[in-house]
C-alpha positions in Angstrom: 94.4 79.6 45.0 96.7 77.7 42.6 100.3 78.6 42.8 102.3 79.1 39.6 106.0 78.0 39.5 108.9 78.6 37.1 111.4 75.8 36.4 114.9 76.9 37.3 118.3 75.1 37.0 118.7 72.2 39.4 121.5 73.8 41.4 119.5 76.9 42.2 116.5 74.8 43.2 118.6 72.8 45.6 120.2 75.9 47.2 117.1 77.7 48.1 114.5 75.0 47.8 113.4 75.3 51.4 112.9 79.0 51.2 110.9 78.7 48.0 108.8 75.9 49.5 108.1 78.1 52.5 107.0 80.9 50.2 104.7 78.6 48.1 102.9 77.3 51.1 102.2 80.7 52.5 99.0 82.4 51.3 99.6 85.2 48.9 97.2 87.6 50.8 95.4 87.6 54.1 92.2 86.9 52.1 93.7 83.7 50.8 94.5 82.4 54.3 92.0 79.9 55.7 90.1 81.2 58.6 90.6 79.4 61.9 86.8 79.8 62.3 85.7 78.5 58.9 84.5 75.0 58.4 82.0 72.7 60.0 84.4 71.7 62.8 85.2 75.2 64.0 82.8 75.4 66.9 82.6 78.5 69.0 80.3 76.9 71.5 76.6 76.5 71.6 75.6 80.2 72.1 78.1 81.7 69.8 77.5 79.1 67.0 73.8 79.9 67.2 74.4 83.7 67.3 76.7 83.2 64.2 73.7 81.7 62.4 71.5 84.5 63.5 74.1 87.0 62.3 74.2 85.2 58.9 70.4 85.4 58.6 70.4 89.1 59.6 73.1 89.9 57.1 71.2 87.9 54.4 68.0 89.8 55.1 69.9 93.1 54.9 71.4 92.2 51.5 68.1 91.1 50.1 66.5 94.3 51.4 69.0 96.5 49.7 68.6 94.5 46.4 64.8 94.8 46.7 65.1 98.6 47.1 67.1 98.7 43.9 64.8 96.4 41.9 61.3 96.9 43.2 61.6 100.2 45.0 61.0 99.2 48.6 63.1 97.7 51.4 62.3 94.5 53.3 60.7 96.3 56.2 58.6 98.3 53.9 57.6 95.1 52.1 56.5 93.6 55.4 54.3 96.6 56.1 52.8 96.4 52.6 52.1 92.7 53.1 50.5 93.2 56.5 48.4 96.1 55.4 47.3 94.1 52.4 46.1 91.3 54.6 44.6 93.6 57.2 43.2 96.7 55.4 42.4 99.5 57.9 45.1 98.3 60.4 46.4 100.9 62.8 50.0 102.0 63.2 50.0 100.6 66.8 48.7 97.2 65.6 51.3 97.1 62.9 54.0 97.9 65.4 52.9 95.1 67.8 52.7 92.6 64.9 56.2 93.5 63.8 57.6 93.5 67.4 58.9 97.1 67.0 58.3 100.4 68.8 55.7 102.6 67.0 58.3 105.3 66.6 60.4 102.8 64.6 57.5 102.3 62.2 56.7 106.0 61.7 59.3 106.6 59.1 58.4 103.5 57.1 54.7 104.5 57.1 55.6 108.1 56.1 57.7 107.0 53.1 55.1 104.5 51.9 52.4 107.1 52.2 54.5 109.7 50.4 55.3 107.2 47.6 51.6 106.5 47.1 51.8 102.9 48.3 49.6 103.5 51.5 46.6 105.6 52.1 46.4 107.0 55.6 43.0 107.8 57.1 41.8 108.9 60.5 40.0 106.4 62.6 36.4 107.6 62.9 36.1 106.2 66.4 39.4 107.8 67.6 40.8 110.8 65.8 44.3 110.2 67.3 44.6 106.8 65.5 45.7 106.5 61.9 44.5 103.6 59.8 46.2 102.3 56.7 45.1 100.8 53.4 46.9 100.0 50.2 46.5 102.2 47.2 46.3 100.8 43.7 50.1 101.0 43.5 50.3 99.3 46.9 48.0 96.5 45.7 50.3 95.9 42.7 53.4 95.8 45.0 51.6 93.5 47.4 50.8 91.0 44.6 54.5 90.8 43.5 56.0 87.5 44.6 59.4 87.3 42.8 62.5 89.2 43.8 61.4 89.6 47.4 62.8 88.5 50.7 59.8 86.3 51.4 60.3 84.5 48.1 63.8 83.5 49.3 62.4 82.4 52.7 59.6 80.5 51.0 62.1 78.5 49.0 64.2 77.7 52.1 61.1 76.7 54.1 59.9 74.2 51.4 62.7 71.8 52.5 61.6 71.8 56.1 59.1 69.5 57.6 56.2 71.0 59.5 57.8 69.7 62.7 61.2 71.3 61.9 59.5 74.6 61.1 57.4 74.5 64.3 60.6 73.8 66.3 62.4 76.7 64.6 59.5 79.0 65.3 59.5 78.0 69.0 63.2 78.6 69.3 63.0 82.0 67.6 60.0 83.0 69.6 61.8 82.1 72.9 64.8 84.0 71.7 62.8 87.1 70.7 61.1 87.0 74.1 64.4 86.7 76.0 65.8 89.6 74.0 62.8 91.8 74.6 62.7 91.0 78.3 65.9 93.0 78.7 64.2 96.1 77.4 61.7 96.3 80.2 
């Protein structure tokens, strides 16, 4: 932030010059102060630096999800379900949960909302009446076809700059991390 100064008589400037200089060098608010953790050299160590990046990705996905809800009427997780059901019509709730790496109860509310909003059609599995199968409705097909303003469009742009090798390495790291985090649940 640029400081603004008034020109005062020379005698007054000499008297309290040090105090004024000290005031000018101090940030005006806490928000103006540089963070000791900001910048490329502020390492927190291997694990915390990596977790900080994961936190940034998670925070970014949450922001995009909220924006998607305002603009296209569905959240990021709902969009993922629509995309998966679009690619696998007749998929069961259990298969969706396994694909998304979530507990089926976590998915129940998402499926209920999408069904209530006319995006998904829920049918009973003819082979097993306990299983629900999901397909996209006409509205769901339109939402599935939408490509702009979605979280995946942002990810697609970011991935374009990566080589296949870099993407494969990132996928291996994330898969290993997902496995390590889920091992603690068992």
